[in-house]
C-alpha positions in Angstrom: 113.4 83.6 129.7 111.6 85.3 127.2 111.4 88.9 125.4 107.8 90.6 125.3 107.9 94.0 123.3 106.8 97.0 125.6 106.6 99.9 123.5 108.6 101.7 120.9 110.3 105.8 121.4 109.3 108.0 118.4 111.0 111.3 119.1 109.8 115.0 117.9 110.8 118.5 117.3 107.3 119.4 118.9 106.0 117.1 120.7 103.0 118.9 121.0 102.1 118.8 117.6 102.9 115.4 117.4 100.4 114.9 120.1 97.9 116.1 118.6 98.2 114.0 114.9 98.8 110.1 117.6 96.5 111.7 119.2 94.0 113.8 117.8 93.8 112.2 114.5 94.7 108.7 114.7 93.3 108.1 117.8 95.7 107.2 120.4 94.7 108.1 124.3 97.4 109.8 126.1 98.4 107.4 129.3 100.8 109.9 130.8 102.3 113.2 129.5 106.0 114.6 131.3 106.9 118.4 130.6 109.6 120.4 132.1 108.4 123.3 133.0 105.9 124.4 130.5 107.2 122.5 127.9 106.0 118.7 127.2 108.8 116.5 127.1 107.7 112.5 127.1 104.0 110.9 126.4 102.7 107.6 126.7 99.7 106.4 124.7 97.6 103.6 123.9 96.4 102.5 120.8 92.2 102.5 121.0 91.8 99.0 119.9 94.3 96.4 122.2 96.9 96.7 124.8 99.6 98.3 122.4 101.8 101.6 123.9 104.0 103.7 122.3 106.0 106.6 123.5 106.6 110.3 122.3 109.6 112.1 123.5 111.3 115.2 122.1 114.6 115.6 121.0 117.3 116.7 123.0 117.8 120.7 121.5 121.7 120.4 120.7 120.3 117.2 118.9 119.5 116.4 114.5 116.0 114.6 114.9 116.8 111.5 112.4 114.0 110.0 110.4 114.0 107.0 108.7 115.1 102.6 108.3 111.7 101.9 111.0 108.3 103.0 110.0 105.1 102.8 112.3 102.2 99.9 111.6 98.8 100.4 113.1 96.4 98.1 111.9 92.5 100.3 111.2 90.0 97.7 110.1 87.7 100.1 108.4 91.2 101.4 106.6 89.0 103.3 104.2 86.4 105.1 106.0 89.4 106.1 108.3 91.6 107.3 105.7 88.8 109.6 104.5 87.8 110.9 108.0 92.1 111.7 107.7 92.0 113.5 104.0 88.7 115.8 105.2 90.9 116.3 108.5 94.2 118.0 106.1 95.6 114.9 106.8 98.2 114.0 103.5 98.3 110.8 102.9 101.0 109.6 100.6 99.1 106.9 98.6 95.4 105.5 99.7 93.9 102.6 100.8 95.7 99.2 98.1 95.8 95.9 98.3 99.7 94.9 98.4 101.0 91.4 96.9 100.7 89.8 100.4 97.1 90.5 100.8 97.6 93.1 102.9 95.8 96.5 102.0 97.7 99.7 103.0 97.5 103.4 103.1 101.1 105.4 103.6 102.1 108.9 105.5 104.4 110.8 107.2 103.5 112.2 110.7 104.9 115.7 111.8 108.7 114.6 111.7 108.7 113.0 109.1 108.7 109.6 110.7 107.0 106.8 108.0 103.7 105.7 109.3 101.9 102.1 107.6 97.9 102.3 108.5 96.5 98.8 107.2 94.0 96.0 107.6 95.5 92.4 107.6 92.5 90.5 109.5 92.5 86.8 110.1 96.2 87.3 108.0 98.1 88.9 110.4 99.9 86.5 112.6 100.0 83.7 109.6 102.5 84.1 107.1 101.9 86.0 104.0 101.0 84.2 100.8 101.9 86.3 97.8 99.8 86.6 95.0 100.8 85.1 91.8 101.6 88.1 89.5 103.6 90.0 92.1 106.0 86.8 92.6 106.8 86.6 88.8 107.9 90.6 89.9 
């Protein structure tokens, strides 16, 4: 028996706003939406590249939304251009694209609910063991 990752669920205080961020700004395709009357309570999205999916779910009114402890990673080939497009659309990056000691380029931002998001480019290194840059290993 083998486990296969299906998707992650991200809880939101305002699902319409989160859907605008992930579909409208990051370019994910909406596969399905569920409503409770007129209120959007769930959406499943697909990566514009590949078959990766994740879901957005409205947090229950009596529940506290918790963020932290998890960061979402989305790979983008032309990271610098993608980040410039986001910033031009009013999305605030907490850190712009930067080459990290392990050889991947990362940019960081938060979604509308404060969930951490990393946009990155690893290319062929994505499924290989990371090799830390010598200057970083000494720190």
